[in-house]
N, C-alpha and C positions, 0 to 999 in steps of 0.2 A: 640126661639129665632135665633139664634145658625144658622138655615138656614137663616133666616131672612137676616142675616151680607154678608152672602156665595153669595146668591143674591144682598148684592149690590156692596160687592168687583166682584163680578164676569160684573156687570153694568159698575164701575170705571174703570177697564182692560183695555176693550173691548173701553172706554171715550179715556182713554190713548192711545191703539193703533189704532185709525183711528185719532191723535189727531199726535202718532209721525208718519202714514203712510203721509198727508199731511203736514208736517214739509220735509220730504221727498222724495216725491213731488216738493217741493218746492224748497229742493237744488238739486235736480236732471237740475230744468232749471235752475234757476247760472249757477249750472256745465258745461252742453251747451253752457246757451249763453259765459262763457269765456274760452269754448274750440271752441264757432270762433272767438271768438278774438285773444287767439292766435296764430289760424293759419293767422288771417290775420294781424299779427302784423310780424308773421314769410315770410309772404313773402313778406308785407313792406321795412324790415329784409334784403330781398335776393338779394331787385333789388335796397334796398338805400350803401351795399353790391358791389352788380358789376360795378354802378356807379361810387361808389371812384375809381375801381380799373382803371375802362377806364380814370379816370381822371386824377389817376398817373403816367398811364404810357403816356396817351397826354402830359402829365410835365417831362418823364424826356423822349421823344424824341425832347420834344423842347430844353432838356436840353442838350440833344448829337445833333441836330443840330445848335447849335450856344454856343462853349463848352467859359465856363467863365463868361458871360453876362450873366440880372437878366432874370428873367424870373418873369412873374404877370398876372393882369386882365388887359387890355387897357380901355381906354373910354368907347369901345361899351360895355361893359361887358364880350366880349370873352381872353381869356389868350392866351397872346407870349407871344412872344422876350422885354424885357421892353430897350427903348434906355442907 
């Protein structure tokens, strides 16, 4: 009878290992997808950060060109010196 229990134990162990390997493969796929998404978001962040720096530089240049005047968005959507 002990031999029957040992065989059952080995089969259960093999089934557990197979299940864990399947879960691991699924998790690896999720990790790879998330890593790709993180890389995409980092590229977007770099672009947005550069764009914000550019707009800040433009606002500073406008402020230096027209001291004491207000800088804002004009009717056509561009930044400019307000009246």
